[in-house]
All heavy atoms as TSV, in Angstrom:
chain	resi	resn	atom	element	x	y	z
A	1	MET	N	N	135.307	-48.636	125.696
A	1	MET	CA	C	134.677	-47.429	126.297
A	1	MET	C	C	135.431	-46.133	125.851
A	1	MET	O	O	136.607	-46.075	125.690
A	1	MET	CB	C	134.872	-47.581	127.815
A	1	MET	CG	C	134.257	-46.423	128.543
A	1	MET	SD	S	134.468	-46.338	130.405
A	1	MET	CE	C	134.636	-47.806	131.049
A	2	GLU	N	N	134.658	-45.063	125.571
A	2	GLU	CA	C	135.103	-43.870	125.111
A	2	GLU	C	C	135.728	-43.090	126.307
A	2	GLU	O	O	135.218	-43.064	127.371
A	2	GLU	CB	C	134.033	-43.035	124.529
A	2	GLU	CG	C	134.532	-41.743	123.888
A	2	GLU	CD	C	133.347	-40.972	123.153
A	2	GLU	OE1	O	132.504	-41.631	122.579
A	2	GLU	OE2	O	133.382	-39.695	123.351
A	3	GLU	N	N	136.942	-42.490	126.025
A	3	GLU	CA	C	137.607	-41.741	127.123
A	3	GLU	C	C	136.877	-40.431	127.375
A	3	GLU	O	O	136.438	-39.834	126.410
A	3	GLU	CB	C	139.066	-41.447	126.647
A	3	GLU	CG	C	139.909	-40.794	127.707
A	3	GLU	CD	C	141.365	-40.663	127.227
A	3	GLU	OE1	O	141.767	-41.281	126.294
A	3	GLU	OE2	O	142.005	-39.855	127.857
A	4	ASP	N	N	136.842	-39.990	128.550
A	4	ASP	CA	C	136.201	-38.698	128.942
A	4	ASP	C	C	136.889	-37.636	128.232
A	4	ASP	O	O	138.149	-37.468	128.240
A	4	ASP	CB	C	136.305	-38.532	130.461
A	4	ASP	CG	C	135.721	-37.250	130.989
A	4	ASP	OD1	O	134.983	-36.629	130.176
A	4	ASP	OD2	O	136.024	-36.910	132.164
A	5	ARG	N	N	136.116	-36.701	127.607
A	5	ARG	CA	C	136.681	-35.612	126.787
A	5	ARG	C	C	137.456	-34.665	127.629
A	5	ARG	O	O	138.300	-33.923	127.154
A	5	ARG	CB	C	135.544	-34.857	126.023
A	5	ARG	CG	C	134.923	-35.668	124.953
A	5	ARG	CD	C	133.846	-34.923	124.318
A	5	ARG	NE	N	134.069	-33.534	124.150
A	5	ARG	CZ	C	133.332	-32.725	123.494
A	5	ARG	NH1	N	132.199	-33.111	123.104
A	5	ARG	NH2	N	133.680	-31.428	123.333
A	6	ASN	N	N	137.174	-34.520	128.937
A	6	ASN	CA	C	137.861	-33.617	129.838
A	6	ASN	C	C	138.906	-34.298	130.722
A	6	ASN	O	O	139.288	-33.734	131.743
A	6	ASN	CB	C	136.833	-32.873	130.707
A	6	ASN	CG	C	136.188	-31.698	129.963
A	6	ASN	OD1	O	136.705	-31.183	129.013
A	6	ASN	ND2	N	135.046	-31.298	130.461
A	7	SER	N	N	139.419	-35.408	130.355
A	7	SER	CA	C	140.376	-36.100	131.144
A	7	SER	C	C	141.727	-35.556	131.076
A	7	SER	O	O	142.538	-35.754	132.051
A	7	SER	CB	C	140.357	-37.548	130.914
A	7	SER	OG	O	140.721	-37.777	129.526
A	8	HIS	N	N	142.077	-34.876	130.002
A	8	HIS	CA	C	143.430	-34.266	129.818
A	8	HIS	C	C	143.337	-32.825	129.436
A	8	HIS	O	O	142.662	-32.545	128.446
A	8	HIS	CB	C	144.191	-35.036	128.744
A	8	HIS	CG	C	144.321	-36.559	128.978
A	8	HIS	ND1	N	145.165	-37.020	130.010
A	8	HIS	CD2	C	143.732	-37.572	128.468
A	8	HIS	CE1	C	145.076	-38.314	130.041
A	8	HIS	NE2	N	144.191	-38.714	129.084
A	9	PRO	N	N	144.062	-31.919	130.156
A	9	PRO	CA	C	143.980	-30.543	129.802
A	9	PRO	C	C	144.630	-30.246	128.517
A	9	PRO	O	O	145.643	-30.852	128.155
A	9	PRO	CB	C	144.641	-29.855	131.022
A	9	PRO	CG	C	145.524	-30.912	131.578
A	9	PRO	CD	C	144.834	-32.184	131.328
A	10	ILE	N	N	144.212	-29.241	127.824
A	10	ILE	CA	C	144.796	-28.715	126.568
A	10	ILE	C	C	146.056	-27.949	127.051
A	10	ILE	O	O	147.121	-28.019	126.419
A	10	ILE	CB	C	143.841	-27.821	125.886
A	10	ILE	CG1	C	142.650	-28.663	125.308
A	10	ILE	CG2	C	144.536	-27.120	124.725
A	10	ILE	CD1	C	141.519	-27.792	124.716
A	11	TRP	N	N	145.952	-27.166	128.157
A	11	TRP	CA	C	147.049	-26.450	128.700
A	11	TRP	C	C	146.750	-26.211	130.220
A	11	TRP	O	O	145.567	-26.172	130.564
A	11	TRP	CB	C	147.421	-25.197	127.976
A	11	TRP	CG	C	146.333	-24.179	127.771
A	11	TRP	CD1	C	145.639	-24.008	126.606
A	11	TRP	CD2	C	145.753	-23.218	128.701
A	11	TRP	NE1	N	144.659	-22.972	126.829
A	11	TRP	CE2	C	144.744	-22.514	128.115
A	11	TRP	CE3	C	146.048	-22.970	130.024
A	11	TRP	CZ2	C	144.019	-21.536	128.731
A	11	TRP	CZ3	C	145.313	-21.996	130.685
A	11	TRP	CH2	C	144.341	-21.306	129.995
A	12	THR	N	N	147.792	-25.971	130.961
A	12	THR	CA	C	147.661	-25.545	132.404
A	12	THR	C	C	148.604	-24.395	132.617
A	12	THR	O	O	149.699	-24.407	132.136
A	12	THR	CB	C	147.979	-26.714	133.326
A	12	THR	OG1	O	147.070	-27.777	133.098
A	12	THR	CG2	C	147.965	-26.286	134.803
A	13	ARG	N	N	148.101	-23.388	133.288
A	13	ARG	CA	C	148.900	-22.192	133.684
A	13	ARG	C	C	148.997	-22.077	135.157
A	13	ARG	O	O	147.941	-22.161	135.777
A	13	ARG	CB	C	148.255	-20.966	132.948
A	13	ARG	CG	C	148.767	-19.738	133.330
A	13	ARG	CD	C	150.029	-19.287	132.587
A	13	ARG	NE	N	150.452	-17.979	133.069
A	13	ARG	CZ	C	151.554	-17.394	132.744
A	13	ARG	NH1	N	152.320	-17.960	131.903
A	13	ARG	NH2	N	151.838	-16.272	133.228
A	14	ARG	N	N	150.149	-21.856	135.700
A	14	ARG	CA	C	150.273	-21.589	137.104
A	14	ARG	C	C	150.610	-20.145	137.374
A	14	ARG	O	O	151.344	-19.488	136.547
A	14	ARG	CB	C	151.466	-22.490	137.611
A	14	ARG	CG	C	151.694	-22.254	139.141
A	14	ARG	CD	C	152.545	-23.277	139.721
A	14	ARG	NE	N	151.686	-24.428	140.011
A	14	ARG	CZ	C	152.008	-25.500	140.706
A	14	ARG	NH1	N	153.275	-25.596	141.149
A	14	ARG	NH2	N	151.147	-26.424	140.962
A	15	SER	N	N	150.005	-19.544	138.433
A	15	SER	CA	C	150.214	-18.171	138.705
A	15	SER	C	C	151.711	-17.853	138.842
A	15	SER	O	O	152.474	-18.757	139.264
A	15	SER	CB	C	149.453	-17.749	139.944
A	15	SER	OG	O	149.920	-18.542	141.075
A	16	SER	N	N	152.137	-16.619	138.483
A	16	SER	CA	C	153.544	-16.366	138.565
A	16	SER	C	C	154.027	-15.884	139.935
A	16	SER	O	O	155.148	-15.773	140.135
A	16	SER	CB	C	153.799	-15.270	137.484
A	16	SER	OG	O	152.993	-14.105	137.797
A	17	ARG	N	N	153.059	-15.675	140.764
A	17	ARG	CA	C	153.408	-15.252	142.144
A	17	ARG	C	C	153.148	-16.342	143.155
A	17	ARG	O	O	152.176	-16.279	143.966
A	17	ARG	CB	C	152.630	-13.953	142.510
A	17	ARG	CG	C	153.009	-12.791	141.637
A	17	ARG	CD	C	152.356	-11.600	142.040
A	17	ARG	NE	N	152.764	-10.527	141.110
A	17	ARG	CZ	C	152.679	-9.283	141.365
A	17	ARG	NH1	N	152.194	-8.887	142.574
A	17	ARG	NH2	N	152.966	-8.379	140.509
A	18	CYS	N	N	153.847	-17.416	143.061
A	18	CYS	CA	C	153.700	-18.535	143.994
A	18	CYS	C	C	154.637	-18.342	145.183
A	18	CYS	O	O	155.821	-17.988	145.034
A	18	CYS	CB	C	154.069	-19.905	143.306
A	18	CYS	SG	S	153.027	-20.222	141.923
A	19	GLN	N	N	154.163	-18.694	146.398
A	19	GLN	CA	C	155.036	-18.701	147.543
A	19	GLN	C	C	154.819	-20.049	148.270
A	19	GLN	O	O	153.790	-20.509	148.530
A	19	GLN	CB	C	154.552	-17.590	148.535
A	19	GLN	CG	C	154.853	-16.210	147.961
A	19	GLN	CD	C	154.468	-15.113	148.995
A	19	GLN	OE1	O	153.992	-15.415	150.095
A	19	GLN	NE2	N	154.805	-13.903	148.587
A	20	ASN	N	N	155.938	-20.705	148.459
A	20	ASN	CA	C	155.948	-22.013	149.179
A	20	ASN	C	C	155.115	-22.953	148.452
A	20	ASN	O	O	154.368	-23.772	149.066
A	20	ASN	CB	C	155.566	-21.873	150.622
A	20	ASN	CG	C	156.483	-20.957	151.384
A	20	ASN	OD1	O	157.682	-20.937	151.106
A	20	ASN	ND2	N	155.966	-20.236	152.317
A	21	ASP	N	N	155.074	-23.002	147.131
A	21	ASP	CA	C	154.246	-23.850	146.275
A	21	ASP	C	C	152.814	-23.791	146.496
A	21	ASP	O	O	152.005	-24.625	146.333
A	21	ASP	CB	C	154.698	-25.275	146.436
A	21	ASP	CG	C	154.381	-26.134	145.268
A	21	ASP	OD1	O	154.411	-25.583	144.098
A	21	ASP	OD2	O	154.032	-27.352	145.387
A	22	HIS	N	N	152.339	-22.616	146.970
A	22	HIS	CA	C	150.880	-22.279	147.053
A	22	HIS	C	C	150.543	-21.385	145.881
A	22	HIS	O	O	150.811	-20.149	145.825
A	22	HIS	CB	C	150.591	-21.498	148.392
A	22	HIS	CG	C	150.653	-22.402	149.593
A	22	HIS	ND1	N	151.393	-22.063	150.676
A	22	HIS	CD2	C	150.262	-23.697	149.893
A	22	HIS	CE1	C	151.407	-23.061	151.583
A	22	HIS	NE2	N	150.736	-24.027	151.066
A	23	CYS	N	N	149.973	-21.977	144.879
A	23	CYS	CA	C	149.770	-21.351	143.641
A	23	CYS	C	C	148.299	-21.509	143.144
A	23	CYS	O	O	147.683	-22.438	143.513
A	23	CYS	CB	C	150.688	-21.898	142.518
A	23	CYS	SG	S	152.426	-21.915	142.996
A	24	VAL	N	N	147.908	-20.674	142.253
A	24	VAL	CA	C	146.667	-20.879	141.549
A	24	VAL	C	C	146.961	-21.495	140.205
A	24	VAL	O	O	147.790	-21.004	139.472
A	24	VAL	CB	C	145.849	-19.563	141.371
A	24	VAL	CG1	C	144.623	-19.750	140.525
A	24	VAL	CG2	C	145.527	-18.940	142.735
A	25	ASP	N	N	146.266	-22.595	139.923
A	25	ASP	CA	C	146.398	-23.252	138.581
A	25	ASP	C	C	145.148	-23.154	137.850
A	25	ASP	O	O	144.050	-23.369	138.349
A	25	ASP	CB	C	146.734	-24.758	138.755
A	25	ASP	CG	C	148.093	-25.109	139.492
A	25	ASP	OD1	O	149.042	-24.195	139.330
A	25	ASP	OD2	O	148.221	-26.051	140.141
A	26	VAL	N	N	145.311	-22.826	136.568
A	26	VAL	CA	C	144.144	-22.755	135.654
A	26	VAL	C	C	144.457	-23.833	134.573
A	26	VAL	O	O	145.396	-23.719	133.922
A	26	VAL	CB	C	143.959	-21.362	135.072
A	26	VAL	CG1	C	142.807	-21.356	134.036
A	26	VAL	CG2	C	143.783	-20.324	136.189
A	27	SER	N	N	143.454	-24.702	134.319
A	27	SER	CA	C	143.606	-25.725	133.351
A	27	SER	C	C	142.433	-25.615	132.329
A	27	SER	O	O	141.328	-25.473	132.671
A	27	SER	CB	C	143.584	-27.139	133.922
A	27	SER	OG	O	144.739	-27.358	134.785
A	28	ARG	N	N	142.828	-25.620	131.043
A	28	ARG	CA	C	141.812	-25.426	129.960
A	28	ARG	C	C	141.606	-26.879	129.407
A	28	ARG	O	O	142.530	-27.604	128.990
A	28	ARG	CB	C	142.392	-24.531	128.896
A	28	ARG	CG	C	141.544	-24.446	127.641
A	28	ARG	CD	C	140.407	-23.469	127.904
A	28	ARG	NE	N	139.851	-23.020	126.671
A	28	ARG	CZ	C	138.910	-23.656	126.049
A	28	ARG	NH1	N	138.416	-24.897	126.475
A	28	ARG	NH2	N	138.369	-23.181	124.927
A	29	TYR	N	N	140.321	-27.343	129.373
A	29	TYR	CA	C	139.915	-28.502	128.847
A	29	TYR	C	C	139.029	-28.261	127.645
A	29	TYR	O	O	138.633	-27.108	127.413
A	29	TYR	CB	C	139.098	-29.337	129.906
A	29	TYR	CG	C	140.001	-29.789	131.026
A	29	TYR	CD1	C	140.202	-29.017	132.109
A	29	TYR	CD2	C	140.567	-31.136	131.030
A	29	TYR	CE1	C	140.951	-29.461	133.193
A	29	TYR	CE2	C	141.309	-31.548	132.029
A	29	TYR	CZ	C	141.546	-30.756	133.109
A	29	TYR	OH	O	142.297	-31.196	134.122
A	30	PRO	N	N	138.688	-29.209	126.849
A	30	PRO	CA	C	137.893	-29.006	125.620
A	30	PRO	C	C	136.499	-28.373	125.882
A	30	PRO	O	O	136.084	-27.522	125.148
A	30	PRO	CB	C	137.673	-30.397	125.071
A	30	PRO	CG	C	138.826	-31.137	125.498
A	30	PRO	CD	C	139.181	-30.683	126.854
A	31	THR	N	N	135.910	-28.630	127.009
A	31	THR	CA	C	134.601	-28.117	127.285
A	31	THR	C	C	134.486	-27.197	128.540
A	31	THR	O	O	133.424	-26.614	128.810
A	31	THR	CB	C	133.475	-29.161	127.358
A	31	THR	OG1	O	133.850	-30.101	128.513
A	31	THR	CG2	C	133.417	-29.938	126.083
A	32	THR	N	N	135.555	-27.178	129.396
A	32	THR	CA	C	135.503	-26.455	130.602
A	32	THR	C	C	136.901	-25.844	130.895
A	32	THR	O	O	137.910	-26.123	130.265
A	32	THR	CB	C	135.139	-27.361	131.857
A	32	THR	OG1	O	136.130	-28.362	131.905
A	32	THR	CG2	C	133.777	-27.953	131.778
A	33	VAL	N	N	136.880	-24.929	131.957
A	33	VAL	CA	C	138.093	-24.401	132.467
A	33	VAL	C	C	138.043	-24.672	133.982
A	33	VAL	O	O	137.045	-24.378	134.632
A	33	VAL	CB	C	138.224	-22.861	132.237
A	33	VAL	CG1	C	139.385	-22.303	132.980
A	33	VAL	CG2	C	138.258	-22.592	130.725
A	34	GLU	N	N	139.116	-25.208	134.560
A	34	GLU	CA	C	139.122	-25.546	135.978
A	34	GLU	C	C	140.133	-24.715	136.672
A	34	GLU	O	O	141.276	-24.613	136.169
A	34	GLU	CB	C	139.330	-26.969	136.193
A	34	GLU	CG	C	138.155	-27.870	135.704
A	34	GLU	CD	C	138.323	-29.334	135.948
A	34	GLU	OE1	O	139.487	-29.757	136.335
A	34	GLU	OE2	O	137.354	-30.000	135.724
A	35	VAL	N	N	139.863	-24.175	137.849
A	35	VAL	CA	C	140.830	-23.357	138.650
A	35	VAL	C	C	140.931	-24.070	140.008
A	35	VAL	O	O	139.899	-24.490	140.605
A	35	VAL	CB	C	140.218	-21.988	138.870
A	35	VAL	CG1	C	141.172	-21.125	139.683
A	35	VAL	CG2	C	139.933	-21.299	137.500
A	36	CYS	N	N	142.175	-24.172	140.496
A	36	CYS	CA	C	142.432	-24.719	141.831
A	36	CYS	C	C	143.543	-24.069	142.447
A	36	CYS	O	O	144.438	-23.442	141.853
A	36	CYS	CB	C	142.592	-26.280	141.692
A	36	CYS	SG	S	144.172	-26.766	141.079
A	37	ASN	N	N	143.621	-24.241	143.793
A	37	ASN	CA	C	144.740	-23.782	144.575
A	37	ASN	C	C	145.642	-25.039	144.747
A	37	ASN	O	O	145.138	-26.081	145.185
A	37	ASN	CB	C	144.290	-23.300	145.995
A	37	ASN	CG	C	145.384	-22.868	146.829
A	37	ASN	OD1	O	146.491	-23.325	146.721
A	37	ASN	ND2	N	145.036	-22.115	147.819
A	38	SER	N	N	146.927	-24.897	144.357
A	38	SER	CA	C	147.812	-26.126	144.408
A	38	SER	C	C	147.847	-26.717	145.891
A	38	SER	O	O	148.196	-27.848	146.009
A	38	SER	CB	C	149.169	-25.761	143.945
A	38	SER	OG	O	149.766	-24.755	144.677
A	39	ALA	N	N	147.648	-25.914	146.878
A	39	ALA	CA	C	147.645	-26.446	148.296
A	39	ALA	C	C	146.421	-27.211	148.538
A	39	ALA	O	O	146.497	-28.088	149.574
A	39	ALA	CB	C	147.860	-25.279	149.262
A	40	ALA	N	N	145.415	-27.073	147.795
A	40	ALA	CA	C	144.147	-27.855	148.013
A	40	ALA	C	C	143.648	-28.344	146.624
A	40	ALA	O	O	142.558	-27.951	146.259
A	40	ALA	CB	C	143.138	-27.012	148.745
A	41	ALA	N	N	144.452	-29.046	145.921
A	41	ALA	CA	C	144.147	-29.423	144.572
A	41	ALA	C	C	142.912	-30.226	144.361
A	41	ALA	O	O	142.307	-30.294	143.290
A	41	ALA	CB	C	145.344	-30.145	143.906
A	42	HIS	N	N	142.448	-30.836	145.425
A	42	HIS	CA	C	141.221	-31.643	145.294
A	42	HIS	C	C	139.961	-30.717	145.260
A	42	HIS	O	O	138.876	-31.229	145.015
A	42	HIS	CB	C	141.035	-32.616	146.530
A	42	HIS	CG	C	141.108	-31.863	147.857
A	42	HIS	ND1	N	142.321	-31.414	148.424
A	42	HIS	CD2	C	140.102	-31.518	148.657
A	42	HIS	CE1	C	141.971	-30.872	149.615
A	42	HIS	NE2	N	140.627	-30.920	149.790
A	43	THR	N	N	140.072	-29.486	145.552
A	43	THR	CA	C	139.031	-28.511	145.479
A	43	THR	C	C	139.046	-27.673	144.186
A	43	THR	O	O	140.091	-26.981	143.996
A	43	THR	CB	C	139.026	-27.594	146.737
A	43	THR	OG1	O	138.994	-28.336	147.893
A	43	THR	CG2	C	137.856	-26.634	146.680
A	44	LEU	N	N	138.122	-27.835	143.309
A	44	LEU	CA	C	138.143	-27.211	142.001
A	44	LEU	C	C	137.023	-26.291	141.833
A	44	LEU	O	O	135.898	-26.545	142.295
A	44	LEU	CB	C	138.142	-28.271	140.917
A	44	LEU	CG	C	139.269	-29.213	140.683
A	44	LEU	CD1	C	138.898	-30.272	139.675
A	44	LEU	CD2	C	140.522	-28.446	140.267
A	45	LEU	N	N	137.207	-25.203	141.065
A	45	LEU	CA	C	136.107	-24.416	140.522
A	45	LEU	C	C	136.085	-24.749	139.045
A	45	LEU	O	O	137.119	-24.679	138.327
A	45	LEU	CB	C	136.419	-22.902	140.754
A	45	LEU	CG	C	136.484	-22.457	142.173
A	45	LEU	CD1	C	136.897	-20.908	142.169
A	45	LEU	CD2	C	135.127	-22.629	142.821
A	46	SER	N	N	134.937	-25.079	138.544
A	46	SER	CA	C	134.792	-25.491	137.097
A	46	SER	C	C	133.857	-24.516	136.411
A	46	SER	O	O	132.805	-24.243	136.955
A	46	SER	CB	C	134.282	-26.846	137.084
A	46	SER	OG	O	134.226	-27.296	135.711
A	47	PHE	N	N	134.322	-23.973	135.239
A	47	PHE	CA	C	133.485	-23.065	134.482
A	47	PHE	C	C	133.232	-23.555	133.070
A	47	PHE	O	O	134.117	-24.126	132.500
A	47	PHE	CB	C	134.235	-21.736	134.426
A	47	PHE	CG	C	134.549	-21.016	135.691
A	47	PHE	CD1	C	135.787	-21.367	136.375
A	47	PHE	CD2	C	133.702	-20.134	136.250
A	47	PHE	CE1	C	136.051	-20.729	137.612
A	47	PHE	CE2	C	133.984	-19.525	137.441
A	47	PHE	CZ	C	135.182	-19.873	138.175
A	48	SER	N	N	132.221	-23.281	132.570
A	48	SER	CA	C	131.906	-23.542	131.121
A	48	SER	C	C	132.785	-22.539	130.357
A	48	SER	O	O	133.195	-21.509	130.835
A	48	SER	CB	C	130.496	-23.361	130.721
A	48	SER	OG	O	130.073	-21.948	130.826
A	49	ASN	N	N	133.075	-22.906	129.075
A	49	ASN	CA	C	133.925	-21.967	128.227
A	49	ASN	C	C	133.282	-20.592	128.171
A	49	ASN	O	O	133.952	-19.593	128.223
A	49	ASN	CB	C	134.009	-22.512	126.879
A	49	ASN	CG	C	134.923	-23.773	126.875
A	49	ASN	OD1	O	135.808	-23.916	127.694
A	49	ASN	ND2	N	134.738	-24.667	125.918
A	50	ASP	N	N	131.922	-20.484	128.003
A	50	ASP	CA	C	131.244	-19.241	127.826
A	50	ASP	C	C	131.341	-18.451	129.188
A	50	ASP	O	O	131.681	-17.191	129.121
A	50	ASP	CB	C	129.810	-19.452	127.518
A	50	ASP	CG	C	129.070	-18.188	127.087
A	50	ASP	OD1	O	129.684	-17.397	126.355
A	50	ASP	OD2	O	127.980	-17.955	127.635
A	51	SER	N	N	131.140	-19.026	130.282
A	51	SER	CA	C	131.266	-18.359	131.562
A	51	SER	C	C	132.719	-17.832	131.808
A	51	SER	O	O	132.891	-16.747	132.293
A	51	SER	CB	C	130.876	-19.317	132.739
A	51	SER	OG	O	129.495	-19.556	132.672
A	52	TRP	N	N	133.674	-18.610	131.440
A	52	TRP	CA	C	135.048	-18.249	131.653
A	52	TRP	C	C	135.370	-17.033	130.720
A	52	TRP	O	O	136.047	-16.113	131.207
A	52	TRP	CB	C	135.977	-19.340	131.318
A	52	TRP	CG	C	137.438	-19.020	131.625
A	52	TRP	CD1	C	138.440	-18.880	130.663
A	52	TRP	CD2	C	138.076	-18.881	132.920
A	52	TRP	NE1	N	139.635	-18.540	131.262
A	52	TRP	CE2	C	139.424	-18.596	132.658
A	52	TRP	CE3	C	137.568	-18.904	134.183
A	52	TRP	CZ2	C	140.348	-18.338	133.694
A	52	TRP	CZ3	C	138.533	-18.734	135.202
A	52	TRP	CH2	C	139.845	-18.405	134.971
A	53	ARG	N	N	134.929	-17.040	129.499
A	53	ARG	CA	C	135.146	-15.892	128.606
A	53	ARG	C	C	134.512	-14.649	129.141
A	53	ARG	O	O	135.079	-13.526	129.162
A	53	ARG	CB	C	134.569	-16.153	127.189
A	53	ARG	CG	C	135.660	-16.776	126.208
A	53	ARG	CD	C	135.069	-16.713	124.779
A	53	ARG	NE	N	134.005	-17.647	124.571
A	53	ARG	CZ	C	134.117	-18.977	124.502
A	53	ARG	NH1	N	135.278	-19.567	124.546
A	53	ARG	NH2	N	133.019	-19.731	124.319
A	54	LYS	N	N	133.264	-14.699	129.646
A	54	LYS	CA	C	132.574	-13.592	130.188
A	54	LYS	C	C	133.386	-13.024	131.387
A	54	LYS	O	O	133.483	-11.774	131.578
A	54	LYS	CB	C	131.189	-13.934	130.611
A	54	LYS	CG	C	130.265	-14.131	129.400
A	54	LYS	CD	C	128.886	-14.548	129.867
A	54	LYS	CE	C	127.969	-14.805	128.643
A	54	LYS	NZ	N	126.683	-15.245	129.006
A	55	PHE	N	N	133.847	-13.963	132.235
A	55	PHE	CA	C	134.692	-13.498	133.428
A	55	PHE	C	C	135.885	-12.785	132.972
A	55	PHE	O	O	136.219	-11.666	133.463
A	55	PHE	CB	C	135.018	-14.773	134.187
A	55	PHE	CG	C	136.015	-14.508	135.313
A	55	PHE	CD1	C	135.647	-13.725	136.477
A	55	PHE	CD2	C	137.306	-14.978	135.167
A	55	PHE	CE1	C	136.596	-13.513	137.433
A	55	PHE	CE2	C	138.291	-14.770	136.234
A	55	PHE	CZ	C	137.876	-14.076	137.305
A	56	LEU	N	N	136.648	-13.283	132.023
A	56	LEU	CA	C	137.905	-12.613	131.522
A	56	LEU	C	C	137.570	-11.263	130.921
A	56	LEU	O	O	138.211	-10.320	131.072
A	56	LEU	CB	C	138.602	-13.513	130.520
A	56	LEU	CG	C	139.240	-14.786	131.122
A	56	LEU	CD1	C	139.926	-15.582	130.010
A	56	LEU	CD2	C	140.204	-14.459	132.264
A	57	HIS	N	N	136.475	-11.135	130.082
A	57	HIS	CA	C	136.125	-9.927	129.488
A	57	HIS	C	C	135.750	-8.882	130.512
A	57	HIS	O	O	136.098	-7.722	130.479
A	57	HIS	CB	C	134.975	-10.061	128.461
A	57	HIS	CG	C	135.378	-10.575	127.170
A	57	HIS	ND1	N	135.018	-11.849	126.756
A	57	HIS	CD2	C	136.262	-10.144	126.243
A	57	HIS	CE1	C	135.580	-12.036	125.499
A	57	HIS	NE2	N	136.343	-11.056	125.266
A	58	ALA	N	N	134.994	-9.306	131.613
A	58	ALA	CA	C	134.673	-8.381	132.629
A	58	ALA	C	C	135.935	-7.943	133.390
A	58	ALA	O	O	135.947	-6.749	133.767
A	58	ALA	CB	C	133.694	-9.078	133.668
A	59	LEU	N	N	136.898	-8.799	133.553
A	59	LEU	CA	C	138.193	-8.316	134.203
A	59	LEU	C	C	138.841	-7.265	133.302
A	59	LEU	O	O	139.322	-6.225	133.786
A	59	LEU	CB	C	139.104	-9.483	134.392
A	59	LEU	CG	C	138.819	-10.420	135.578
A	59	LEU	CD1	C	139.804	-11.581	135.583
A	59	LEU	CD2	C	138.871	-9.635	136.844
A	60	GLY	N	N	138.936	-7.617	131.949
A	60	GLY	CA	C	139.629	-6.765	131.022
A	60	GLY	C	C	138.915	-5.439	130.886
A	60	GLY	O	O	139.555	-4.366	130.664
A	61	ASP	N	N	137.599	-5.369	130.929
A	61	ASP	CA	C	136.770	-4.144	130.763
A	61	ASP	C	C	136.707	-3.388	132.036
A	61	ASP	O	O	136.086	-2.360	132.061
A	61	ASP	CB	C	135.404	-4.475	130.215
A	61	ASP	CG	C	135.398	-5.094	128.849
A	61	ASP	OD1	O	136.467	-4.986	128.178
A	61	ASP	OD2	O	134.427	-5.684	128.430
A	62	ASN	N	N	137.104	-3.993	133.157
A	62	ASN	CA	C	137.010	-3.387	134.435
A	62	ASN	C	C	135.527	-3.203	134.881
A	62	ASN	O	O	135.177	-2.223	135.458
A	62	ASN	CB	C	137.800	-2.105	134.588
A	62	ASN	CG	C	138.299	-1.773	135.931
A	62	ASN	OD1	O	138.307	-2.625	136.743
A	62	ASN	ND2	N	138.527	-0.541	136.167
A	63	THR	N	N	134.729	-4.195	134.441
A	63	THR	CA	C	133.236	-4.105	134.718
A	63	THR	C	C	132.800	-5.210	135.693
A	63	THR	O	O	131.652	-5.349	135.909
A	63	THR	CB	C	132.463	-4.175	133.431
A	63	THR	OG1	O	132.750	-5.416	132.780
A	63	THR	CG2	C	132.720	-3.055	132.555
A	64	LEU	N	N	133.725	-5.946	136.232
A	64	LEU	CA	C	133.471	-7.071	137.136
A	64	LEU	C	C	132.843	-6.420	138.442
A	64	LEU	O	O	133.459	-5.650	139.044
A	64	LEU	CB	C	134.748	-7.895	137.475
A	64	LEU	CG	C	134.498	-9.089	138.310
A	64	LEU	CD1	C	133.611	-10.154	137.623
A	64	LEU	CD2	C	135.845	-9.726	138.690
A	65	GLN	N	N	131.671	-6.878	138.770
A	65	GLN	CA	C	131.067	-6.446	139.959
A	65	GLN	C	C	131.325	-7.342	141.155
A	65	GLN	O	O	130.880	-8.487	141.152
A	65	GLN	CB	C	129.486	-6.279	139.782
A	65	GLN	CG	C	129.115	-5.260	138.682
A	65	GLN	CD	C	129.461	-3.909	139.068
A	65	GLN	OE1	O	129.253	-3.433	140.205
A	65	GLN	NE2	N	130.049	-3.129	138.173
A	66	LEU	N	N	132.040	-6.905	142.121
A	66	LEU	CA	C	132.407	-7.739	143.303
A	66	LEU	C	C	131.501	-7.318	144.468
A	66	LEU	O	O	131.108	-6.091	144.606
A	66	LEU	CB	C	133.774	-7.517	143.720
A	66	LEU	CG	C	134.834	-7.982	142.689
A	66	LEU	CD1	C	136.268	-7.621	143.190
A	66	LEU	CD2	C	134.746	-9.486	142.389
A	67	PRO	N	N	131.029	-8.267	145.254
A	67	PRO	CA	C	130.235	-7.861	146.495
A	67	PRO	C	C	131.034	-7.025	147.470
A	67	PRO	O	O	132.264	-7.231	147.559
A	67	PRO	CB	C	129.841	-9.231	147.072
A	67	PRO	CG	C	130.838	-10.193	146.534
A	67	PRO	CD	C	131.300	-9.660	145.204
A	68	ASN	N	N	130.388	-6.229	148.155
A	68	ASN	CA	C	131.015	-5.376	149.237
A	68	ASN	C	C	131.450	-6.334	150.324
A	68	ASN	O	O	130.624	-7.145	150.784
A	68	ASN	CB	C	130.147	-4.288	149.717
A	68	ASN	CG	C	129.836	-3.299	148.669
A	68	ASN	OD1	O	130.695	-3.041	147.811
A	68	ASN	ND2	N	128.736	-2.606	148.771
A	69	THR	N	N	132.725	-6.181	150.791
A	69	THR	CA	C	133.120	-7.006	151.942
A	69	THR	C	C	133.535	-6.169	153.094
A	69	THR	O	O	133.755	-5.013	152.963
A	69	THR	CB	C	134.384	-7.887	151.490
A	69	THR	OG1	O	135.329	-7.072	150.981
A	69	THR	CG2	C	133.869	-8.889	150.478
């Protein structure tokens, strides 16, 4: 049986501002990027590579449109 291509991350980055081990983790896989809160690691946000790149460019360009809260 062929191993799942996304079973092992290429890299994982943990936020630098963690308090009491409550951190945001970002893991890069071959076809996706997954984001989770270390306090609730079973809950993941998964993005395609293209969506993640667009998100990062919008942050860098300061063009990210957030809903009014």
